[in-house]
MARVEX-141263 format. One record per residue (C-alpha): x, y, z; residue number from 1; residue in one letter. Coordinates in Angstrom, 3 decimals, m for minus. Each point is the difference from the previous one (the first is absolute). Layout:
FIVEX        u        v        w seq type
FIVEX        X        Y        Z NUM    a
...
***
This chain:
FIVEX        u        v        w seq type
FIVEX   70.041   83.226    6.732   1    x
FIVEX   m1.352   m1.561   m3.443   2    x
FIVEX   m3.408   m0.023   m1.846   3    x
FIVEX   m0.759   m3.299   m1.085   4    x
FIVEX   m2.240   m0.784   m2.827   5    x
FIVEX   m3.562   m0.780   m0.015   6    x
FIVEX    0.575   m3.253   m1.580   7    x
FIVEX    0.292   m3.115    2.114   8    x
FIVEX    2.400   m2.778   m1.349   9    x
FIVEX   m1.252   m2.396    2.366  10    x
FIVEX   m1.537   m0.610    3.663  11    x
FIVEX   m0.200   m2.203    2.251  12    x
FIVEX   m1.342   m0.407    3.544  13    x
FIVEX    2.079    2.567    1.916  14    x
FIVEX    1.556    1.796   m2.622  15    x
FIVEX   m0.289    1.413   m3.572  16    x
FIVEX    2.520    0.734   m2.616  17    x
FIVEX    0.935    3.113   m2.184  18    x
FIVEX    2.253    0.498   m2.648  19    x
FIVEX    2.970    1.980    1.360  20    x
FIVEX   m0.694    3.352   m2.117  21    x
FIVEX    4.127    1.107   m0.607  22    x
FIVEX    0.520   m3.779   m0.626  23    x
FIVEX   m1.726   m1.944   m2.089  24    x
FIVEX    1.745   m3.144    1.014  25    x
FIVEX   m0.904    0.336    3.854  26    x
FIVEX   m2.931   m0.219    1.850  27    x
FIVEX   m1.050    1.598    3.120  28    x
FIVEX   m2.414   m2.096    2.669  29    x
FIVEX   m1.910    1.765    2.229  30    x
FIVEX   m2.736   m1.397    2.998  31    x
FIVEX   m3.512    0.149   m0.594  32    x
FIVEX   m0.096    1.885    3.622  33    x
FIVEX    1.305    3.134   m0.046  34    x
FIVEX   m0.945    0.564    3.857  35    x
FIVEX    2.099   m2.943    1.014  36    x
FIVEX    2.875    1.256   m2.115  37    x
FIVEX    1.844   m3.381   m1.407  38    x
FIVEX   m1.852   m3.260    0.225  39    x
FIVEX    1.617   m2.994    2.100  40    x
FIVEX    0.942   m1.594   m3.434  41    x
FIVEX    2.122    3.133   m0.989  42    x
FIVEX    1.647    0.019    2.973  43    x
FIVEX    0.926   m3.410   m0.024  44    x
FIVEX    1.348    0.278   m3.731  45    x
FIVEX    2.095    3.109    0.519  46    x
FIVEX    1.444   m1.248    3.151  47    x
FIVEX    0.970   m3.537   m1.504  48    x
FIVEX    1.305    2.025   m3.445  49    x
FIVEX    2.006    2.399    2.356  50    x
FIVEX    1.673   m3.654    1.987  51    x
FIVEX    0.688   m1.505   m4.014  52    x
FIVEX    1.767    3.557   m1.082  53    x
FIVEX    2.540   m0.783    2.720  54    x
FIVEX    0.898   m3.441   m1.072  55    x
FIVEX    3.208   m0.499   m1.732  56    x
FIVEX   m0.501   m2.417   m2.880  57    x
FIVEX   m3.023    1.936   m1.844  58    x
FIVEX    0.962   m1.515   m3.296  59    x
FIVEX   m3.394   m1.350   m0.968  60    x
FIVEX   m1.906    1.068    2.859  61    x
FIVEX   m2.605    1.927   m2.070  62    x
FIVEX   m0.315   m2.878   m2.591  63    x
FIVEX   m3.109   m0.834    1.659  64    x
FIVEX   m0.869    3.025    1.680  65    x
FIVEX   m0.575    3.386   m1.341  66    x
FIVEX    2.521    2.610    0.931  67    x
FIVEX   m0.811    2.265    3.118  68    x
FIVEX    1.201    3.587   m0.247  69    x
FIVEX   m1.290    1.797    3.343  70    x
FIVEX   m3.051    1.900    1.079  71    x
FIVEX   m1.714    3.130   m1.373  72    x
FIVEX   m2.624    2.503    1.285  73    x
FIVEX   m2.919    0.308   m2.749  74    x
FIVEX   m3.311    1.636   m0.096  75    x
FIVEX   m1.083   m3.420    1.013  76    x
FIVEX    1.967   m0.712    2.850  77    x
FIVEX    3.437   m1.178    0.749  78    x
FIVEX    0.462   m3.075   m2.709  79    x
FIVEX    2.642   m2.013   m0.679  80    x
FIVEX    2.393   m0.631   m3.317  81    x
FIVEX    0.996   m2.642   m1.578  82    x
FIVEX    0.145   m1.062   m3.804  83    x
FIVEX   m2.568   m0.773   m2.705  84    x
FIVEX    0.355   m3.501   m1.087  85    x
FIVEX   m0.210   m0.050   m3.859  86    x
FIVEX    0.005   m2.872   m2.614  87    x
FIVEX    2.882    0.136   m2.410  88    x
FIVEX   m2.309    1.673   m2.478  89    x
FIVEX   m0.773    3.341    2.684  90    x
FIVEX   m3.394   m1.262    1.055  91    x
FIVEX   m0.649   m0.543    3.711  92    x
FIVEX    0.070   m3.711    0.734  93    x
FIVEX   m3.024   m1.595    0.430  94    x
FIVEX   m0.963   m1.905    3.818  95    x
FIVEX    1.523   m3.770    0.055  96    x
FIVEX   m4.015   m0.623    1.143  97    x
FIVEX   m0.733    1.185   m3.883  98    x
FIVEX    2.075   m2.566   m1.252  99    x
FIVEX   m1.016   m2.588    2.009 100    x
FIVEX   m3.871    0.363   m0.580 101    x
FIVEX    1.208   m0.274   m3.761 102    x
FIVEX    2.422   m2.411   m0.353 103    x
FIVEX   m0.275   m1.912    3.746 104    x
FIVEX    2.903   m0.864    1.914 105    x
FIVEX    2.038   m3.084   m2.260 106    x
FIVEX    2.212    2.937   m2.157 107    x
FIVEX    1.004    2.233    2.736 108    x
FIVEX    1.825   m3.051    2.640 109    x
FIVEX    3.400    0.904   m1.001 110    x
FIVEX   m1.007    3.727    0.422 111    x
FIVEX   m1.044   m0.621    3.780 112    x
FIVEX    2.714   m2.055    0.707 113    x
FIVEX    2.657    2.283   m0.920 114    x
FIVEX   m2.072    2.841    1.502 115    x
FIVEX   m0.518   m2.521    3.578 116    x
FIVEX    4.098   m0.637    0.010 117    x
FIVEX    0.216    3.786   m0.437 118    x
FIVEX   m1.488    0.559    3.313 119    x
FIVEX    2.318   m2.851    1.578 120    x
FIVEX    3.143    1.410   m1.502 121    x
FIVEX   m0.760    3.548    1.152 122    x
FIVEX   m1.651   m0.668    3.268 123    x
FIVEX   m2.575    2.271   m1.452 124    x
FIVEX   m3.065   m0.663    2.547 125    x
FIVEX   m3.504    0.875   m1.791 126    x
FIVEX   m2.868   m0.294    2.214 127    x
FIVEX   m3.853   m1.004   m0.936 128    x
FIVEX   m0.746    2.815   m2.230 129    x
FIVEX    1.906   m2.003   m2.554 130    x
FIVEX   m2.667   m1.506   m2.093 131    x
FIVEX   m0.191   m0.016   m4.162 132    x
FIVEX   m1.988    3.474   m0.302 133    x
FIVEX    3.204    1.295    1.857 134    x
FIVEX    2.527   m1.617   m2.321 135    x
FIVEX    0.527    1.981   m3.637 136    x
FIVEX    1.738   m2.273   m2.280 137    x
FIVEX    2.837    1.891   m1.901 138    x
FIVEX    0.308   m1.261   m3.607 139    x
FIVEX    3.656    0.482   m0.885 140    x
FIVEX   m0.395   m1.173   m3.442 141    x
FIVEX   m2.509   m1.763   m2.308 142    x
FIVEX    0.929   m3.383    2.359 143    x
FIVEX    1.608    0.855    2.897 144    x
FIVEX   m1.667    1.894    3.360 145    x
FIVEX    0.585    0.147    3.899 146    x
FIVEX   m2.735    0.485    2.701 147    x
FIVEX    0.441    2.894    1.881 148    x
FIVEX   m1.783    1.219    2.981 149    x
FIVEX   m1.287    3.116    0.846 150    x
FIVEX   m1.879   m0.139    3.055 151    x
FIVEX    0.383   m2.518    2.965 152    x
FIVEX    3.722    0.662    0.610 153    x
FIVEX    0.834    0.190    4.031 154    x
FIVEX   m0.731   m2.242    2.725 155    x
FIVEX   m2.893    1.022    2.102 156    x
FIVEX    0.481   m2.154    2.829 157    x
FIVEX    1.291    1.784    3.320 158    x
FIVEX    2.985   m2.058    0.770 159    x
FIVEX    2.108    0.719   m3.095 160    x
FIVEX    3.917   m1.026    1.604 161    x
FIVEX   m0.324   m3.718   m1.451 162    x
FIVEX    0.131    1.677   m3.488 163    x
FIVEX    3.466    1.413    0.569 164    x
FIVEX    1.150   m4.021    0.391 165    x
FIVEX    0.145   m1.690   m3.569 166    x
FIVEX   m1.412   m3.394    1.213 167    x
FIVEX   m2.775    1.687    1.779 168    x
FIVEX   m0.844    2.370   m3.308 169    x
FIVEX    0.243   m2.951   m2.244 170    x
FIVEX   m2.453   m1.819    2.028 171    x
FIVEX   m2.650    2.777    0.452 172    x
FIVEX    0.429    0.495   m4.043 173    x
FIVEX   m0.857   m3.487   m0.354 174    x
FIVEX   m3.048   m0.290    2.151 175    x
FIVEX   m1.420    2.966   m1.483 176    x
FIVEX    0.514   m1.111   m3.040 177    x
FIVEX   m1.516   m3.063    0.044 178    x
FIVEX   m2.711    1.870    1.339 179    x
FIVEX    0.006    2.297   m3.270 180    x
FIVEX    0.391   m3.073   m2.043 181    x
FIVEX   m2.725   m1.906    1.655 182    x
FIVEX   m2.407    2.813    0.376 183    x
FIVEX    0.187    1.543   m3.883 184    x
FIVEX    1.771   m2.080   m2.099 185    x
FIVEX   m0.325   m4.265    0.787 186    x
FIVEX   m2.019   m1.223   m2.612 187    x
***
């Protein structure tokens, strides 16, 4: 069992993130509800990450996702270990929501298009938890950046078999992208 620090890096509706005390390049996501154990979203993400790890072509698989390193017992409950998303200068990446509020959408159209194409090319399903506050913008240098999904990976649908068929997976990704875009991005 690992003892987590008191300082929280971030929190959402179901989970809280702590810096991994033995590896400053990773975080541990823990459910708020210790009685229940892991949150539903953690279960979905862990299952989906394990499916992704089985894929043969993993060359660019983690370009827009933090890498998953497994589960761990902590003093605050069971958690999942993923990369800490950082900019080129070592600072923790800010949310896409921050950049949208600061600059509007126009400067990020190309990044959004690349992000959408990544999900389509890699057949990666995201759920309705994908929103600007759950996407970080990782600055690669002064002029280049990429979007990284930190919450909302995986499918909440009960019947997931169609996700295994590329044609149906792409259709689902496009439907969800359109909902995401119309709800949060369209200006």
